[in-house]
Biotite code that builds the C-alpha atoms (Angstrom):
import biotite.structure as struc

atoms = struc.array([
    struc.Atom([-93.962, -52.231, 13.117], chain_id="A", res_id=1, res_name="UNK", atom_name="CA", element="C"),
    struc.Atom([-91.057, -53.848, 11.281], chain_id="A", res_id=2, res_name="UNK", atom_name="CA", element="C"),
    struc.Atom([-88.888, -50.747, 11.607], chain_id="A", res_id=3, res_name="UNK", atom_name="CA", element="C"),
    struc.Atom([-86.358, -50.358, 14.391], chain_id="A", res_id=4, res_name="UNK", atom_name="CA", element="C"),
    struc.Atom([-87.273, -47.693, 16.974], chain_id="A", res_id=5, res_name="UNK", atom_name="CA", element="C"),
    struc.Atom([-85.724, -44.265, 16.560], chain_id="A", res_id=6, res_name="UNK", atom_name="CA", element="C"),
    struc.Atom([-86.322, -43.587, 20.286], chain_id="A", res_id=7, res_name="UNK", atom_name="CA", element="C"),
    struc.Atom([-86.421, -46.430, 22.807], chain_id="A", res_id=8, res_name="UNK", atom_name="CA", element="C"),
    struc.Atom([-87.006, -45.753, 26.509], chain_id="A", res_id=9, res_name="UNK", atom_name="CA", element="C"),
    struc.Atom([-87.053, -48.600, 29.033], chain_id="A", res_id=10, res_name="UNK", atom_name="CA", element="C"),
    struc.Atom([-87.551, -48.436, 32.800], chain_id="A", res_id=11, res_name="UNK", atom_name="CA", element="C"),
    struc.Atom([-86.385, -44.808, 32.888], chain_id="A", res_id=12, res_name="UNK", atom_name="CA", element="C"),
    struc.Atom([-86.607, -42.992, 36.216], chain_id="A", res_id=13, res_name="UNK", atom_name="CA", element="C"),
    struc.Atom([-85.285, -39.568, 37.148], chain_id="A", res_id=14, res_name="UNK", atom_name="CA", element="C"),
    struc.Atom([-84.886, -37.475, 40.283], chain_id="A", res_id=15, res_name="UNK", atom_name="CA", element="C"),
    struc.Atom([-84.086, -33.799, 40.787], chain_id="A", res_id=16, res_name="UNK", atom_name="CA", element="C"),
    struc.Atom([-82.760, -31.833, 43.755], chain_id="A", res_id=17, res_name="UNK", atom_name="CA", element="C"),
    struc.Atom([-80.733, -32.915, 46.755], chain_id="A", res_id=18, res_name="UNK", atom_name="CA", element="C"),
    struc.Atom([-81.357, -33.506, 50.445], chain_id="A", res_id=19, res_name="UNK", atom_name="CA", element="C"),
    struc.Atom([-84.766, -32.280, 51.567], chain_id="A", res_id=20, res_name="UNK", atom_name="CA", element="C"),
    struc.Atom([-85.391, -30.986, 48.021], chain_id="A", res_id=21, res_name="UNK", atom_name="CA", element="C"),
    struc.Atom([-84.849, -34.425, 46.495], chain_id="A", res_id=22, res_name="UNK", atom_name="CA", element="C"),
    struc.Atom([-87.838, -35.459, 44.380], chain_id="A", res_id=23, res_name="UNK", atom_name="CA", element="C"),
    struc.Atom([-88.525, -38.241, 41.909], chain_id="A", res_id=24, res_name="UNK", atom_name="CA", element="C"),
    struc.Atom([-90.181, -36.821, 38.782], chain_id="A", res_id=25, res_name="UNK", atom_name="CA", element="C"),
    struc.Atom([-90.176, -39.822, 36.395], chain_id="A", res_id=26, res_name="UNK", atom_name="CA", element="C"),
    struc.Atom([-91.160, -43.370, 37.297], chain_id="A", res_id=27, res_name="UNK", atom_name="CA", element="C"),
    struc.Atom([-90.267, -46.428, 35.191], chain_id="A", res_id=28, res_name="UNK", atom_name="CA", element="C"),
    struc.Atom([-90.974, -44.835, 31.816], chain_id="A", res_id=29, res_name="UNK", atom_name="CA", element="C"),
    struc.Atom([-91.319, -47.181, 28.816], chain_id="A", res_id=30, res_name="UNK", atom_name="CA", element="C"),
    struc.Atom([-91.760, -45.545, 25.411], chain_id="A", res_id=31, res_name="UNK", atom_name="CA", element="C"),
    struc.Atom([-91.019, -46.651, 21.853], chain_id="A", res_id=32, res_name="UNK", atom_name="CA", element="C"),
    struc.Atom([-91.180, -44.238, 18.916], chain_id="A", res_id=33, res_name="UNK", atom_name="CA", element="C"),
    struc.Atom([-90.659, -45.239, 15.299], chain_id="A", res_id=34, res_name="UNK", atom_name="CA", element="C"),
    struc.Atom([-89.260, -43.280, 12.328], chain_id="A", res_id=35, res_name="UNK", atom_name="CA", element="C"),
    struc.Atom([-91.729, -40.842, 10.801], chain_id="A", res_id=36, res_name="UNK", atom_name="CA", element="C"),
    struc.Atom([-94.187, -40.851, 13.703], chain_id="A", res_id=37, res_name="UNK", atom_name="CA", element="C"),
    struc.Atom([-95.734, -37.688, 15.126], chain_id="A", res_id=38, res_name="UNK", atom_name="CA", element="C"),
    struc.Atom([-96.202, -38.216, 18.857], chain_id="A", res_id=39, res_name="UNK", atom_name="CA", element="C"),
    struc.Atom([-97.883, -35.718, 21.167], chain_id="A", res_id=40, res_name="UNK", atom_name="CA", element="C"),
    struc.Atom([-97.056, -35.843, 24.874], chain_id="A", res_id=41, res_name="UNK", atom_name="CA", element="C"),
    struc.Atom([-99.864, -34.334, 26.927], chain_id="A", res_id=42, res_name="UNK", atom_name="CA", element="C"),
    struc.Atom([-100.579, -33.926, 30.628], chain_id="A", res_id=43, res_name="UNK", atom_name="CA", element="C"),
    struc.Atom([-100.849, -31.344, 33.397], chain_id="A", res_id=44, res_name="UNK", atom_name="CA", element="C"),
    struc.Atom([-98.071, -28.921, 34.363], chain_id="A", res_id=45, res_name="UNK", atom_name="CA", element="C"),
    struc.Atom([-95.474, -30.552, 36.577], chain_id="A", res_id=46, res_name="UNK", atom_name="CA", element="C"),
    struc.Atom([-96.195, -34.057, 35.330], chain_id="A", res_id=47, res_name="UNK", atom_name="CA", element="C"),
    struc.Atom([-92.656, -34.578, 33.975], chain_id="A", res_id=48, res_name="UNK", atom_name="CA", element="C"),
    struc.Atom([-93.191, -33.962, 30.250], chain_id="A", res_id=49, res_name="UNK", atom_name="CA", element="C"),
    struc.Atom([-90.410, -31.418, 29.777], chain_id="A", res_id=50, res_name="UNK", atom_name="CA", element="C"),
    struc.Atom([-88.025, -33.468, 31.939], chain_id="A", res_id=51, res_name="UNK", atom_name="CA", element="C"),
    struc.Atom([-88.569, -36.463, 29.649], chain_id="A", res_id=52, res_name="UNK", atom_name="CA", element="C"),
    struc.Atom([-88.062, -34.278, 26.577], chain_id="A", res_id=53, res_name="UNK", atom_name="CA", element="C"),
    struc.Atom([-84.771, -32.879, 27.892], chain_id="A", res_id=54, res_name="UNK", atom_name="CA", element="C"),
    struc.Atom([-83.524, -36.402, 28.681], chain_id="A", res_id=55, res_name="UNK", atom_name="CA", element="C"),
    struc.Atom([-84.336, -37.615, 25.171], chain_id="A", res_id=56, res_name="UNK", atom_name="CA", element="C"),
    struc.Atom([-82.668, -34.525, 23.702], chain_id="A", res_id=57, res_name="UNK", atom_name="CA", element="C"),
    struc.Atom([-79.428, -35.073, 25.589], chain_id="A", res_id=58, res_name="UNK", atom_name="CA", element="C"),
    struc.Atom([-79.812, -31.721, 27.362], chain_id="A", res_id=59, res_name="UNK", atom_name="CA", element="C"),
    struc.Atom([-80.061, -33.555, 30.686], chain_id="A", res_id=60, res_name="UNK", atom_name="CA", element="C"),
    struc.Atom([-78.052, -36.600, 31.813], chain_id="A", res_id=61, res_name="UNK", atom_name="CA", element="C"),
    struc.Atom([-79.780, -39.952, 32.123], chain_id="A", res_id=62, res_name="UNK", atom_name="CA", element="C"),
    struc.Atom([-79.610, -41.452, 35.641], chain_id="A", res_id=63, res_name="UNK", atom_name="CA", element="C"),
    struc.Atom([-81.088, -44.953, 35.361], chain_id="A", res_id=64, res_name="UNK", atom_name="CA", element="C"),
    struc.Atom([-82.837, -47.297, 32.965], chain_id="A", res_id=65, res_name="UNK", atom_name="CA", element="C"),
    struc.Atom([-82.172, -47.383, 29.228], chain_id="A", res_id=66, res_name="UNK", atom_name="CA", element="C"),
    struc.Atom([-82.563, -44.483, 26.805], chain_id="A", res_id=67, res_name="UNK", atom_name="CA", element="C"),
    struc.Atom([-81.558, -45.026, 23.182], chain_id="A", res_id=68, res_name="UNK", atom_name="CA", element="C"),
    struc.Atom([-81.889, -42.283, 20.579], chain_id="A", res_id=69, res_name="UNK", atom_name="CA", element="C"),
    struc.Atom([-80.791, -42.998, 16.991], chain_id="A", res_id=70, res_name="UNK", atom_name="CA", element="C"),
    struc.Atom([-79.328, -46.283, 18.308], chain_id="A", res_id=71, res_name="UNK", atom_name="CA", element="C"),
    struc.Atom([-77.181, -44.321, 20.751], chain_id="A", res_id=72, res_name="UNK", atom_name="CA", element="C"),
    struc.Atom([-77.339, -45.210, 24.458], chain_id="A", res_id=73, res_name="UNK", atom_name="CA", element="C"),
    struc.Atom([-77.490, -42.020, 26.510], chain_id="A", res_id=74, res_name="UNK", atom_name="CA", element="C"),
    struc.Atom([-76.996, -43.654, 29.898], chain_id="A", res_id=75, res_name="UNK", atom_name="CA", element="C"),
    struc.Atom([-73.329, -43.279, 30.785], chain_id="A", res_id=76, res_name="UNK", atom_name="CA", element="C"),
    struc.Atom([-72.463, -41.278, 27.660], chain_id="A", res_id=77, res_name="UNK", atom_name="CA", element="C"),
    struc.Atom([-69.747, -38.619, 27.681], chain_id="A", res_id=78, res_name="UNK", atom_name="CA", element="C"),
    struc.Atom([-70.287, -34.894, 27.205], chain_id="A", res_id=79, res_name="UNK", atom_name="CA", element="C"),
    struc.Atom([-68.757, -35.081, 23.720], chain_id="A", res_id=80, res_name="UNK", atom_name="CA", element="C"),
    struc.Atom([-71.095, -37.927, 22.759], chain_id="A", res_id=81, res_name="UNK", atom_name="CA", element="C"),
    struc.Atom([-74.102, -35.948, 24.000], chain_id="A", res_id=82, res_name="UNK", atom_name="CA", element="C"),
    struc.Atom([-73.035, -32.915, 21.948], chain_id="A", res_id=83, res_name="UNK", atom_name="CA", element="C"),
    struc.Atom([-72.699, -35.095, 18.844], chain_id="A", res_id=84, res_name="UNK", atom_name="CA", element="C"),
    struc.Atom([-76.207, -36.474, 19.382], chain_id="A", res_id=85, res_name="UNK", atom_name="CA", element="C"),
    struc.Atom([-77.727, -33.013, 19.892], chain_id="A", res_id=86, res_name="UNK", atom_name="CA", element="C"),
    struc.Atom([-76.427, -32.005, 16.464], chain_id="A", res_id=87, res_name="UNK", atom_name="CA", element="C"),
    struc.Atom([-78.667, -34.677, 14.934], chain_id="A", res_id=88, res_name="UNK", atom_name="CA", element="C"),
    struc.Atom([-81.844, -33.361, 16.601], chain_id="A", res_id=89, res_name="UNK", atom_name="CA", element="C"),
    struc.Atom([-83.945, -30.302, 15.796], chain_id="A", res_id=90, res_name="UNK", atom_name="CA", element="C"),
    struc.Atom([-85.483, -28.258, 18.628], chain_id="A", res_id=91, res_name="UNK", atom_name="CA", element="C"),
    struc.Atom([-88.541, -25.994, 18.721], chain_id="A", res_id=92, res_name="UNK", atom_name="CA", element="C"),
    struc.Atom([-89.250, -24.134, 21.954], chain_id="A", res_id=93, res_name="UNK", atom_name="CA", element="C"),
    struc.Atom([-92.177, -22.068, 23.221], chain_id="A", res_id=94, res_name="UNK", atom_name="CA", element="C"),
    struc.Atom([-89.984, -18.981, 23.573], chain_id="A", res_id=95, res_name="UNK", atom_name="CA", element="C"),
    struc.Atom([-88.494, -19.219, 20.036], chain_id="A", res_id=96, res_name="UNK", atom_name="CA", element="C"),
    struc.Atom([-84.917, -18.623, 21.325], chain_id="A", res_id=97, res_name="UNK", atom_name="CA", element="C"),
    struc.Atom([-84.087, -16.432, 18.341], chain_id="A", res_id=98, res_name="UNK", atom_name="CA", element="C"),
    struc.Atom([-81.089, -14.105, 18.518], chain_id="A", res_id=99, res_name="UNK", atom_name="CA", element="C"),
    struc.Atom([-82.488, -10.564, 18.304], chain_id="A", res_id=100, res_name="UNK", atom_name="CA", element="C"),
    struc.Atom([-79.324, -9.030, 16.813], chain_id="A", res_id=101, res_name="UNK", atom_name="CA", element="C"),
    struc.Atom([-79.346, -11.435, 13.843], chain_id="A", res_id=102, res_name="UNK", atom_name="CA", element="C"),
    struc.Atom([-81.626, -11.350, 10.829], chain_id="A", res_id=103, res_name="UNK", atom_name="CA", element="C"),
    struc.Atom([-84.130, -14.113, 10.126], chain_id="A", res_id=104, res_name="UNK", atom_name="CA", element="C"),
    struc.Atom([-81.739, -15.548, 7.533], chain_id="A", res_id=105, res_name="UNK", atom_name="CA", element="C"),
    struc.Atom([-78.774, -15.441, 9.913], chain_id="A", res_id=106, res_name="UNK", atom_name="CA", element="C"),
    struc.Atom([-80.756, -17.151, 12.691], chain_id="A", res_id=107, res_name="UNK", atom_name="CA", element="C"),
    struc.Atom([-81.484, -20.075, 10.368], chain_id="A", res_id=108, res_name="UNK", atom_name="CA", element="C"),
    struc.Atom([-77.960, -20.164, 8.942], chain_id="A", res_id=109, res_name="UNK", atom_name="CA", element="C"),
    struc.Atom([-76.563, -20.667, 12.446], chain_id="A", res_id=110, res_name="UNK", atom_name="CA", element="C"),
    struc.Atom([-78.052, -24.165, 12.504], chain_id="A", res_id=111, res_name="UNK", atom_name="CA", element="C"),
    struc.Atom([-75.879, -25.069, 9.508], chain_id="A", res_id=112, res_name="UNK", atom_name="CA", element="C"),
    struc.Atom([-72.536, -23.938, 10.940], chain_id="A", res_id=113, res_name="UNK", atom_name="CA", element="C"),
    struc.Atom([-71.525, -27.458, 11.993], chain_id="A", res_id=114, res_name="UNK", atom_name="CA", element="C"),
    struc.Atom([-72.311, -28.871, 8.538], chain_id="A", res_id=115, res_name="UNK", atom_name="CA", element="C"),
    struc.Atom([-69.125, -27.506, 6.912], chain_id="A", res_id=116, res_name="UNK", atom_name="CA", element="C"),
    struc.Atom([-71.007, -26.117, 3.909], chain_id="A", res_id=117, res_name="UNK", atom_name="CA", element="C"),
    struc.Atom([-69.865, -23.308, 1.659], chain_id="A", res_id=118, res_name="UNK", atom_name="CA", element="C"),
    struc.Atom([-71.339, -19.868, 2.334], chain_id="A", res_id=119, res_name="UNK", atom_name="CA", element="C"),
    struc.Atom([-73.367, -20.071, -0.884], chain_id="A", res_id=120, res_name="UNK", atom_name="CA", element="C"),
    struc.Atom([-74.764, -23.473, 0.059], chain_id="A", res_id=121, res_name="UNK", atom_name="CA", element="C"),
    struc.Atom([-75.715, -22.243, 3.546], chain_id="A", res_id=122, res_name="UNK", atom_name="CA", element="C"),
    struc.Atom([-77.500, -19.271, 1.996], chain_id="A", res_id=123, res_name="UNK", atom_name="CA", element="C"),
    struc.Atom([-79.378, -21.484, -0.443], chain_id="A", res_id=124, res_name="UNK", atom_name="CA", element="C"),
    struc.Atom([-80.435, -24.011, 2.221], chain_id="A", res_id=125, res_name="UNK", atom_name="CA", element="C"),
    struc.Atom([-81.613, -21.288, 4.612], chain_id="A", res_id=126, res_name="UNK", atom_name="CA", element="C"),
    struc.Atom([-83.529, -19.355, 1.945], chain_id="A", res_id=127, res_name="UNK", atom_name="CA", element="C"),
    struc.Atom([-85.164, -22.558, 0.714], chain_id="A", res_id=128, res_name="UNK", atom_name="CA", element="C"),
    struc.Atom([-86.486, -23.581, 4.130], chain_id="A", res_id=129, res_name="UNK", atom_name="CA", element="C"),
    struc.Atom([-87.650, -20.028, 4.893], chain_id="A", res_id=130, res_name="UNK", atom_name="CA", element="C"),
    struc.Atom([-89.579, -20.080, 1.620], chain_id="A", res_id=131, res_name="UNK", atom_name="CA", element="C"),
    struc.Atom([-91.143, -23.368, 2.753], chain_id="A", res_id=132, res_name="UNK", atom_name="CA", element="C"),
    struc.Atom([-92.451, -21.710, 5.928], chain_id="A", res_id=133, res_name="UNK", atom_name="CA", element="C"),
    struc.Atom([-93.707, -18.640, 4.038], chain_id="A", res_id=134, res_name="UNK", atom_name="CA", element="C"),
    struc.Atom([-91.043, -16.176, 5.167], chain_id="A", res_id=135, res_name="UNK", atom_name="CA", element="C"),
    struc.Atom([-88.872, -15.639, 2.098], chain_id="A", res_id=136, res_name="UNK", atom_name="CA", element="C"),
    struc.Atom([-89.800, -11.949, 1.971], chain_id="A", res_id=137, res_name="UNK", atom_name="CA", element="C"),
    struc.Atom([-88.756, -11.542, 5.622], chain_id="A", res_id=138, res_name="UNK", atom_name="CA", element="C"),
    struc.Atom([-85.232, -12.978, 5.424], chain_id="A", res_id=139, res_name="UNK", atom_name="CA", element="C"),
    struc.Atom([-83.540, -9.620, 6.103], chain_id="A", res_id=140, res_name="UNK", atom_name="CA", element="C"),
    struc.Atom([-85.885, -8.675, 8.954], chain_id="A", res_id=141, res_name="UNK", atom_name="CA", element="C"),
    struc.Atom([-85.035, -9.003, 12.633], chain_id="A", res_id=142, res_name="UNK", atom_name="CA", element="C"),
    struc.Atom([-87.009, -11.040, 15.204], chain_id="A", res_id=143, res_name="UNK", atom_name="CA", element="C"),
    struc.Atom([-88.422, -7.909, 16.836], chain_id="A", res_id=144, res_name="UNK", atom_name="CA", element="C"),
    struc.Atom([-90.088, -7.048, 13.514], chain_id="A", res_id=145, res_name="UNK", atom_name="CA", element="C"),
    struc.Atom([-92.043, -10.324, 13.471], chain_id="A", res_id=146, res_name="UNK", atom_name="CA", element="C"),
    struc.Atom([-95.295, -11.504, 15.021], chain_id="A", res_id=147, res_name="UNK", atom_name="CA", element="C"),
    struc.Atom([-95.317, -14.429, 17.455], chain_id="A", res_id=148, res_name="UNK", atom_name="CA", element="C"),
    struc.Atom([-96.463, -16.808, 14.733], chain_id="A", res_id=149, res_name="UNK", atom_name="CA", element="C"),
    struc.Atom([-93.748, -15.617, 12.371], chain_id="A", res_id=150, res_name="UNK", atom_name="CA", element="C"),
    struc.Atom([-91.075, -16.050, 15.046], chain_id="A", res_id=151, res_name="UNK", atom_name="CA", element="C"),
    struc.Atom([-92.226, -19.625, 15.583], chain_id="A", res_id=152, res_name="UNK", atom_name="CA", element="C"),
    struc.Atom([-92.021, -20.205, 11.815], chain_id="A", res_id=153, res_name="UNK", atom_name="CA", element="C"),
    struc.Atom([-88.380, -19.070, 11.937], chain_id="A", res_id=154, res_name="UNK", atom_name="CA", element="C"),
    struc.Atom([-87.813, -21.501, 14.814], chain_id="A", res_id=155, res_name="UNK", atom_name="CA", element="C"),
    struc.Atom([-89.349, -24.301, 12.726], chain_id="A", res_id=156, res_name="UNK", atom_name="CA", element="C"),
    struc.Atom([-87.118, -23.389, 9.777], chain_id="A", res_id=157, res_name="UNK", atom_name="CA", element="C"),
    struc.Atom([-84.051, -23.386, 12.020], chain_id="A", res_id=158, res_name="UNK", atom_name="CA", element="C"),
    struc.Atom([-84.991, -26.800, 13.460], chain_id="A", res_id=159, res_name="UNK", atom_name="CA", element="C"),
    struc.Atom([-85.620, -28.427, 10.077], chain_id="A", res_id=160, res_name="UNK", atom_name="CA", element="C"),
    struc.Atom([-82.977, -26.806, 7.859], chain_id="A", res_id=161, res_name="UNK", atom_name="CA", element="C"),
    struc.Atom([-80.483, -29.564, 8.714], chain_id="A", res_id=162, res_name="UNK", atom_name="CA", element="C"),
    struc.Atom([-83.033, -32.285, 7.875], chain_id="A", res_id=163, res_name="UNK", atom_name="CA", element="C"),
    struc.Atom([-82.788, -33.906, 11.320], chain_id="A", res_id=164, res_name="UNK", atom_name="CA", element="C"),
    struc.Atom([-84.245, -37.356, 11.858], chain_id="A", res_id=165, res_name="UNK", atom_name="CA", element="C"),
    struc.Atom([-85.906, -36.189, 15.086], chain_id="A", res_id=166, res_name="UNK", atom_name="CA", element="C"),
    struc.Atom([-87.520, -32.882, 16.076], chain_id="A", res_id=167, res_name="UNK", atom_name="CA", element="C"),
    struc.Atom([-88.397, -32.227, 19.718], chain_id="A", res_id=168, res_name="UNK", atom_name="CA", element="C"),
    struc.Atom([-90.948, -29.470, 20.325], chain_id="A", res_id=169, res_name="UNK", atom_name="CA", element="C"),
    struc.Atom([-91.845, -28.082, 23.751], chain_id="A", res_id=170, res_name="UNK", atom_name="CA", element="C"),
    struc.Atom([-95.200, -26.243, 23.793], chain_id="A", res_id=171, res_name="UNK", atom_name="CA", element="C"),
    struc.Atom([-94.683, -24.613, 20.359], chain_id="A", res_id=172, res_name="UNK", atom_name="CA", element="C"),
    struc.Atom([-98.208, -23.123, 20.301], chain_id="A", res_id=173, res_name="UNK", atom_name="CA", element="C"),
    struc.Atom([-98.462, -22.008, 23.940], chain_id="A", res_id=174, res_name="UNK", atom_name="CA", element="C"),
    struc.Atom([-97.934, -18.302, 23.247], chain_id="A", res_id=175, res_name="UNK", atom_name="CA", element="C"),
    struc.Atom([-99.937, -18.202, 20.009], chain_id="A", res_id=176, res_name="UNK", atom_name="CA", element="C"),
    struc.Atom([-103.565, -17.460, 19.256], chain_id="A", res_id=177, res_name="UNK", atom_name="CA", element="C"),
    struc.Atom([-105.806, -20.180, 17.821], chain_id="A", res_id=178, res_name="UNK", atom_name="CA", element="C"),
    struc.Atom([-105.213, -19.343, 14.156], chain_id="A", res_id=179, res_name="UNK", atom_name="CA", element="C"),
    struc.Atom([-101.434, -18.958, 14.467], chain_id="A", res_id=180, res_name="UNK", atom_name="CA", element="C"),
    struc.Atom([-101.179, -22.102, 16.596], chain_id="A", res_id=181, res_name="UNK", atom_name="CA", element="C"),
    struc.Atom([-103.040, -24.147, 13.998], chain_id="A", res_id=182, res_name="UNK", atom_name="CA", element="C"),
    struc.Atom([-100.852, -22.781, 11.207], chain_id="A", res_id=183, res_name="UNK", atom_name="CA", element="C"),
    struc.Atom([-97.682, -23.625, 13.126], chain_id="A", res_id=184, res_name="UNK", atom_name="CA", element="C"),
    struc.Atom([-98.597, -27.252, 13.913], chain_id="A", res_id=185, res_name="UNK", atom_name="CA", element="C"),
    struc.Atom([-99.901, -27.825, 10.382], chain_id="A", res_id=186, res_name="UNK", atom_name="CA", element="C"),
    struc.Atom([-96.574, -26.549, 9.080], chain_id="A", res_id=187, res_name="UNK", atom_name="CA", element="C"),
    struc.Atom([-94.627, -28.805, 11.443], chain_id="A", res_id=188, res_name="UNK", atom_name="CA", element="C"),
    struc.Atom([-96.740, -31.761, 10.305], chain_id="A", res_id=189, res_name="UNK", atom_name="CA", element="C"),
    struc.Atom([-96.300, -30.937, 6.607], chain_id="A", res_id=190, res_name="UNK", atom_name="CA", element="C"),
    struc.Atom([-92.535, -30.486, 6.760], chain_id="A", res_id=191, res_name="UNK", atom_name="CA", element="C"),
    struc.Atom([-92.100, -33.576, 8.955], chain_id="A", res_id=192, res_name="UNK", atom_name="CA", element="C"),
    struc.Atom([-93.928, -35.679, 6.376], chain_id="A", res_id=193, res_name="UNK", atom_name="CA", element="C"),
    struc.Atom([-91.864, -34.205, 3.539], chain_id="A", res_id=194, res_name="UNK", atom_name="CA", element="C"),
    struc.Atom([-88.597, -34.936, 5.347], chain_id="A", res_id=195, res_name="UNK", atom_name="CA", element="C"),
    struc.Atom([-89.732, -38.245, 6.908], chain_id="A", res_id=196, res_name="UNK", atom_name="CA", element="C"),
    struc.Atom([-88.883, -36.747, 10.269], chain_id="A", res_id=197, res_name="UNK", atom_name="CA", element="C"),
    struc.Atom([-90.018, -38.026, 13.676], chain_id="A", res_id=198, res_name="UNK", atom_name="CA", element="C"),
    struc.Atom([-91.747, -35.443, 15.886], chain_id="A", res_id=199, res_name="UNK", atom_name="CA", element="C"),
    struc.Atom([-92.134, -35.615, 19.664], chain_id="A", res_id=200, res_name="UNK", atom_name="CA", element="C"),
    struc.Atom([-94.158, -32.631, 20.823], chain_id="A", res_id=201, res_name="UNK", atom_name="CA", element="C"),
    struc.Atom([-95.089, -31.636, 24.366], chain_id="A", res_id=202, res_name="UNK", atom_name="CA", element="C"),
    struc.Atom([-98.361, -29.718, 24.354], chain_id="A", res_id=203, res_name="UNK", atom_name="CA", element="C"),
    struc.Atom([-101.292, -28.613, 26.493], chain_id="A", res_id=204, res_name="UNK", atom_name="CA", element="C"),
    struc.Atom([-103.124, -27.448, 23.375], chain_id="A", res_id=205, res_name="UNK", atom_name="CA", element="C"),
    struc.Atom([-106.164, -29.652, 22.765], chain_id="A", res_id=206, res_name="UNK", atom_name="CA", element="C"),
    struc.Atom([-106.759, -27.829, 19.461], chain_id="A", res_id=207, res_name="UNK", atom_name="CA", element="C"),
    struc.Atom([-103.796, -29.557, 17.770], chain_id="A", res_id=208, res_name="UNK", atom_name="CA", element="C"),
    struc.Atom([-104.257, -33.174, 18.879], chain_id="A", res_id=209, res_name="UNK", atom_name="CA", element="C"),
    struc.Atom([-105.545, -34.218, 15.458], chain_id="A", res_id=210, res_name="UNK", atom_name="CA", element="C"),
    struc.Atom([-102.070, -34.053, 13.860], chain_id="A", res_id=211, res_name="UNK", atom_name="CA", element="C"),
    struc.Atom([-100.790, -36.928, 16.005], chain_id="A", res_id=212, res_name="UNK", atom_name="CA", element="C"),
    struc.Atom([-100.227, -40.539, 15.049], chain_id="A", res_id=213, res_name="UNK", atom_name="CA", element="C"),
    struc.Atom([-100.314, -41.255, 18.777], chain_id="A", res_id=214, res_name="UNK", atom_name="CA", element="C"),
    struc.Atom([-101.069, -39.271, 21.908], chain_id="A", res_id=215, res_name="UNK", atom_name="CA", element="C"),
    struc.Atom([-99.228, -40.246, 25.088], chain_id="A", res_id=216, res_name="UNK", atom_name="CA", element="C"),
    struc.Atom([-100.528, -38.904, 28.382], chain_id="A", res_id=217, res_name="UNK", atom_name="CA", element="C"),
    struc.Atom([-98.279, -38.208, 31.358], chain_id="A", res_id=218, res_name="UNK", atom_name="CA", element="C"),
    struc.Atom([-99.399, -37.632, 34.910], chain_id="A", res_id=219, res_name="UNK", atom_name="CA", element="C"),
    struc.Atom([-97.366, -37.656, 38.129], chain_id="A", res_id=220, res_name="UNK", atom_name="CA", element="C"),
    struc.Atom([-94.281, -38.855, 36.252], chain_id="A", res_id=221, res_name="UNK", atom_name="CA", element="C"),
    struc.Atom([-95.949, -41.874, 34.653], chain_id="A", res_id=222, res_name="UNK", atom_name="CA", element="C"),
    struc.Atom([-97.059, -42.541, 31.077], chain_id="A", res_id=223, res_name="UNK", atom_name="CA", element="C"),
    struc.Atom([-100.322, -43.888, 29.743], chain_id="A", res_id=224, res_name="UNK", atom_name="CA", element="C"),
    struc.Atom([-101.548, -44.160, 26.137], chain_id="A", res_id=225, res_name="UNK", atom_name="CA", element="C"),
])
C-alpha cells in the first residue's frame, strides 16, 4: 500500500507478573495496519490477543520494541500523552460498559464531553448516531431496558460518535446469539466504511470472519497471517 500505517508494531514483547509469577505473553510481534482496514485477531484464549489490544489502545504501558499509533510512539510516552491518544480511539467491549443510571442518549453523549461542543450539538450528534444503529426510539431508555444486542448497538454508537480514526473491539459478539452477533458486526463494518475508520477486532466467533480485510491469528503470544 502507498498509505502510511495507522498502527505499526515492530519487535514488540511484553511480560506480566513479578518473581515466580513472571510470564512473557507476547513475543516479537510485528504488525502493520493501514487506514480503513478491518482486521480480525483470532486465536485461543490466553494467546495474548487482549494484551496486544490493550497495548495498542494505550490502556497498558509498552515495555519494549516499537508501537506507533496515529504516528505516536507509545514506548516511553507519558501518562498525559497516553490519555490524549485514548481520546482519538473508539472502544467496544464484550461487556458493553454502559452506565446503568444514564439513558441511552446520555451514555453516548458522554463520549463527546471532551469535544467542547455546545449542548445542542452534542444532542444532535448523539441522536444521529443512535438513529444510524437503529435505536432512535430508545434514546430515553436505560440499559437495563435493552436486550444484549441493543446494548452492544449503544456501545457501537458511543465508540463511533466522535468519528475516531481507529476502533478497537474486544469480543463484541461473545455474549450474543447468532442473529444479534451478525447484526452487530455488519453494523460495525457498515459504519466503519462510512467513516473510513480502521477496525481491529479480537474475536473467537468464526461466524463473522467474512467481514475482515485480513485475519491475523495469534497463538502462544506469536502472530501468523
